[in-house]
Biotite code that builds the C-alpha atoms (Angstrom):
import biotite.structure as struc

atoms = struc.array([
    struc.Atom([83.121, 99.622, 183.593], chain_id="A", res_id=1, res_name="MET", atom_name="CA", element="C"),
    struc.Atom([79.507, 100.009, 184.603], chain_id="A", res_id=2, res_name="LEU", atom_name="CA", element="C"),
    struc.Atom([80.282, 98.353, 187.933], chain_id="A", res_id=3, res_name="GLY", atom_name="CA", element="C"),
    struc.Atom([82.956, 100.924, 188.606], chain_id="A", res_id=4, res_name="GLN", atom_name="CA", element="C"),
    struc.Atom([80.454, 103.728, 188.097], chain_id="A", res_id=5, res_name="LYS", atom_name="CA", element="C"),
    struc.Atom([77.715, 102.199, 190.249], chain_id="A", res_id=6, res_name="LEU", atom_name="CA", element="C"),
    struc.Atom([79.779, 100.771, 193.106], chain_id="A", res_id=7, res_name="LEU", atom_name="CA", element="C"),
    struc.Atom([82.103, 102.656, 195.455], chain_id="A", res_id=8, res_name="PRO", atom_name="CA", element="C"),
    struc.Atom([85.759, 102.778, 194.428], chain_id="A", res_id=9, res_name="ALA", atom_name="CA", element="C"),
    struc.Atom([87.929, 99.947, 195.719], chain_id="A", res_id=10, res_name="LYS", atom_name="CA", element="C"),
    struc.Atom([91.662, 99.954, 195.036], chain_id="A", res_id=11, res_name="VAL", atom_name="CA", element="C"),
    struc.Atom([91.822, 96.164, 195.421], chain_id="A", res_id=12, res_name="THR", atom_name="CA", element="C"),
    struc.Atom([89.569, 95.779, 192.369], chain_id="A", res_id=13, res_name="ILE", atom_name="CA", element="C"),
    struc.Atom([90.351, 98.890, 190.330], chain_id="A", res_id=14, res_name="ASP", atom_name="CA", element="C"),
    struc.Atom([94.127, 98.473, 190.073], chain_id="A", res_id=15, res_name="VAL", atom_name="CA", element="C"),
    struc.Atom([94.139, 94.819, 188.910], chain_id="A", res_id=16, res_name="PRO", atom_name="CA", element="C"),
    struc.Atom([91.335, 95.579, 186.449], chain_id="A", res_id=17, res_name="LEU", atom_name="CA", element="C"),
    struc.Atom([93.259, 98.516, 185.010], chain_id="A", res_id=18, res_name="ALA", atom_name="CA", element="C"),
    struc.Atom([96.414, 96.419, 184.704], chain_id="A", res_id=19, res_name="LEU", atom_name="CA", element="C"),
    struc.Atom([94.482, 93.626, 182.980], chain_id="A", res_id=20, res_name="ALA", atom_name="CA", element="C"),
    struc.Atom([93.055, 96.069, 180.441], chain_id="A", res_id=21, res_name="LEU", atom_name="CA", element="C"),
    struc.Atom([96.512, 97.497, 179.775], chain_id="A", res_id=22, res_name="ILE", atom_name="CA", element="C"),
    struc.Atom([97.908, 93.985, 179.279], chain_id="A", res_id=23, res_name="GLU", atom_name="CA", element="C"),
    struc.Atom([95.072, 93.179, 176.886], chain_id="A", res_id=24, res_name="LEU", atom_name="CA", element="C"),
    struc.Atom([95.947, 96.283, 174.882], chain_id="A", res_id=25, res_name="GLY", atom_name="CA", element="C"),
    struc.Atom([99.594, 95.242, 174.685], chain_id="A", res_id=26, res_name="PHE", atom_name="CA", element="C"),
    struc.Atom([98.572, 91.719, 173.623], chain_id="A", res_id=27, res_name="ALA", atom_name="CA", element="C"),
    struc.Atom([96.454, 93.156, 170.820], chain_id="A", res_id=28, res_name="ILE", atom_name="CA", element="C"),
    struc.Atom([99.308, 95.405, 169.703], chain_id="A", res_id=29, res_name="LEU", atom_name="CA", element="C"),
    struc.Atom([101.849, 92.581, 169.818], chain_id="A", res_id=30, res_name="ALA", atom_name="CA", element="C"),
    struc.Atom([99.808, 89.914, 168.011], chain_id="A", res_id=31, res_name="ALA", atom_name="CA", element="C"),
    struc.Atom([96.450, 91.113, 166.690], chain_id="A", res_id=32, res_name="PRO", atom_name="CA", element="C"),
    struc.Atom([95.904, 87.842, 164.795], chain_id="A", res_id=33, res_name="ALA", atom_name="CA", element="C"),
    struc.Atom([95.833, 85.945, 168.097], chain_id="A", res_id=34, res_name="SER", atom_name="CA", element="C"),
    struc.Atom([92.560, 87.644, 169.118], chain_id="A", res_id=35, res_name="ILE", atom_name="CA", element="C"),
    struc.Atom([89.673, 85.695, 167.511], chain_id="A", res_id=36, res_name="PRO", atom_name="CA", element="C"),
    struc.Atom([87.416, 87.840, 165.341], chain_id="A", res_id=37, res_name="GLY", atom_name="CA", element="C"),
    struc.Atom([89.568, 90.946, 165.551], chain_id="A", res_id=38, res_name="LEU", atom_name="CA", element="C"),
    struc.Atom([90.852, 90.897, 161.982], chain_id="A", res_id=39, res_name="LEU", atom_name="CA", element="C"),
    struc.Atom([88.168, 88.857, 160.212], chain_id="A", res_id=40, res_name="SER", atom_name="CA", element="C"),
    struc.Atom([86.112, 91.869, 159.099], chain_id="A", res_id=41, res_name="ALA", atom_name="CA", element="C"),
    struc.Atom([89.175, 93.835, 158.002], chain_id="A", res_id=42, res_name="ALA", atom_name="CA", element="C"),
    struc.Atom([90.330, 91.014, 155.713], chain_id="A", res_id=43, res_name="ARG", atom_name="CA", element="C"),
    struc.Atom([87.183, 91.281, 153.616], chain_id="A", res_id=44, res_name="HIS", atom_name="CA", element="C"),
    struc.Atom([87.226, 95.047, 153.152], chain_id="A", res_id=45, res_name="MET", atom_name="CA", element="C"),
    struc.Atom([88.141, 96.286, 149.677], chain_id="A", res_id=46, res_name="PRO", atom_name="CA", element="C"),
    struc.Atom([91.397, 98.192, 149.332], chain_id="A", res_id=47, res_name="VAL", atom_name="CA", element="C"),
    struc.Atom([90.982, 101.700, 147.928], chain_id="A", res_id=48, res_name="ARG", atom_name="CA", element="C"),
])
């Protein structure tokens, strides 16, 4: 993200990067347990 702010805009980089981030979001929504470390802290939290 920092590179996008410092460097001039390039569609050849921006579009694939945006699509990759969207795909990562869908992967997290579909199977959050498949992302290492994502749920480990939540498992140890007490239930109120």
